[in-house]
C-alpha positions, 0 to 999 in steps of 0.5 A: 511522391517524393514528399511522401518519402520525406515524412516517412523518413523523418517519422522512422528517424524520430522513431528510432531516436525515440527508441535509442534513448528511451528508458523504461522503469517497472514497478511490480511484476518480476520487479516487485513492488518495492518502490510503493511508498504508501498503500491502502490496497494489499498485494496477493499472490499471482501467476509465477509467484509474482504479487499482484495488487488488489483491493483490500479485503473488507476486514473489520477495523476496531471501533468502540463497540469492539469487544474482541477482534482477532484477525488472524493475519500476522499473529494471534492477538486481539486487535482491541487489546481487551483479551490476552491469549493466555494459552496457545494450545498448538493452534496455527496460521494458514496463509493460503486459506485465509477468508479475509486478510493475510491468514486464517487460524488452523485447528487440528483436533483435541489438543489445539485450542485458544484460551482467552482472558478478558481484562477487568473492563471487558464486557465478558469479564467476571463480575461485569453483570448485566449486558446490553446488546452484543453480537458474536461473529466469525468465518468457519471453514470445517474440515470433518464436522465431527460430533462434539466439536466446540468452535467457541465456549465462554464459561463463568458462574453466578451466585444464586442465593447459597449456590453457585450456578455455572454459566456457559455460552457454547457454539458447537457441531451436532450432526453437521449442524452448528448450534448455540446454547446458552446455559443460565446465561440470559437470567430472569429476576429471581435468577433461576436457571434458564437455557436457550438454544438456537440451530442452523436449519442446513447441514454444513458442507465440509472445506467451504467458509460460511459466516456466522453470527449470533446477535442480541437485542436487549430492547427486544430479547431477541436472539438471532443466529444468521448464517452468510446473512440469512436469518436461521434461528431466533429466539426471545430471551423470556419464558415463552420464546415468543416477543413479549414485554417479559425480557431475560437479560445477560448476567455475567456473575462473579463466583468464577473467573470468565474464560473463552476457549477457541476451537477445543476439539474442533478441526478446520480454519476459522478467521475474523473472530469478533465480539461487539457490544452492539447488535450488528449486521454482517460484513460479508463482502469480500472486498472493501466497497471503497477504492484503494489507493497506492503511491510510489516513492519519489522516483529519481530519473536523473536529470532535470527536464527529462521527458515522462513519455507514457504509462503502460499497465499489465492489469485486469478488471472483472466485473465493473471494476476499474483502475485510475492512474496518476503522476506528478513530476518536478525538477525539484524533489518533493515529499512523497506525502506532500500536497503539491505538485499537483496530480494528473490523470494519464490512461495506460498507453496515452503519449503526454505532450512534450513539455511533461519534464521533470527530474522526480516523478511520483505514480499514484493508482486508485483501485475502484470496486464494483457494486458486489463486493465480490470482484477486485480489479488486479494490477500486476505491474506498471512501466514508465518510459521516459527519455533522459535529458542528457548533459550535452557533449564538450565543445570540440577542437578548442584553439587559442592563441596568446595576446598582450594579457589575454588569451583568444580561445575558439571552439567548434560549436556543439550541435545539440539543439537545446544549447544555452552557452559555453563556460570557460574554465582556466587556472595556472595548473593543468585540471586545476581550474580556479583562476581569479586573474581575468577581468572577465570573472573567476573561473568559470567564466560564461561565454554565452552562446559564442564560439570565440571569446577573449579572456583578458586581464591575465598576467604577462609571462604566466602560463594558464590552462584552459577547458570549455563546457557546454551547457543546455536550457533545462530549468536546472542547466545540465552541464558536459564534461571538459573539453580538451585541454590547452595551454597559453602564456600571455606576452606584452611583446606579441603583436595584436591581430 
């Protein structure tokens, strides 16, 4: 019974000491994410207005086949650099109704539209001639589906003999359905006029996001319309509309400057407008199917050999999503992008071994999607518990006596368990410890782990001032503040003990 009580008292004592000296550093939550150094994830609005970390949206990245990409995140511009926004007639960005990324374009009727001008090298620029494969796509969230709304309208013209023939590519709304109309866009060898129309087979529902894509395969002449990745309508660009060896190819004439109008007469939201010079399949997953990492800055815990004890996190993992956590720690500062020290995995709530020590700490998280692409893990905050390895206390009760050319100093030992030794500071002015007279060495003198030390080789008759510090056994030792100061004047007539 006595042993049990002793163990219980010991546990309670250790617990009390841990609570007394343990400190906590918070990343995220109400402290924000300002300590993040690099992030392949994104921050999204969470509860109580606090940002949470999530997987990045599965947005397109411009590549060699990208003709146009406007993502409406932090501005209205072509990420591919091929098109210029010549006119913006009142189109704004909404950060709250975006389908992907940080924003979506907001259109509110006849007076709002974008006018895009292609560079001379663009595939849809005037005079570019015959086109090969292409894909046009966007996310649409209509507000009312009114007759005659134009989501996208490209226009140009081609010379046919002595005549100029207008060319149009129109995506519009009619009878609550979306349609694509290509007028004189696909031309036969004799350059006679043509028209191809594709329509959605289902009525659109206002205030819902849907992905619309039209794509063309020049090897077969297939022109295909998909909604949310599901084929809605298709036609072969030839005289019969059926698959055959006869193919009408898209041809961009030079008789009129080409221009693209986006959203003229349209009311609602539009996101991720993209044109590519290839026959593409849609990228529909809400979130990236790759894991995303975020690494903190190198956090300074102030003292070497500070013990990192545990990591805790507030998070949720919908579906089969997951979050991994990693740390690295060192007494020497390292770049947050450096390859070393090595990363170690840690589980939330895991108590780390006592040897997990250092002054500089870095944390990394890795967020994993599930197989659906519609779920993301959500990280609200990370809390890091650590115990500072504080400098030891200075020695108490420093006393001394004079001798012939020497001073004998004594002090009470410091009771910290990690004390490695003491240093003696001396000089000829109060608080000015830069003495050089002693044969033991210039100030400070390392006395080792003793409590009595003789400073000899001093000049008789000269008044010396002394103070003592303690230091611990950390990799980079911590040193205490000075003890109380005493003064001693050596003398040749003093008797030796």
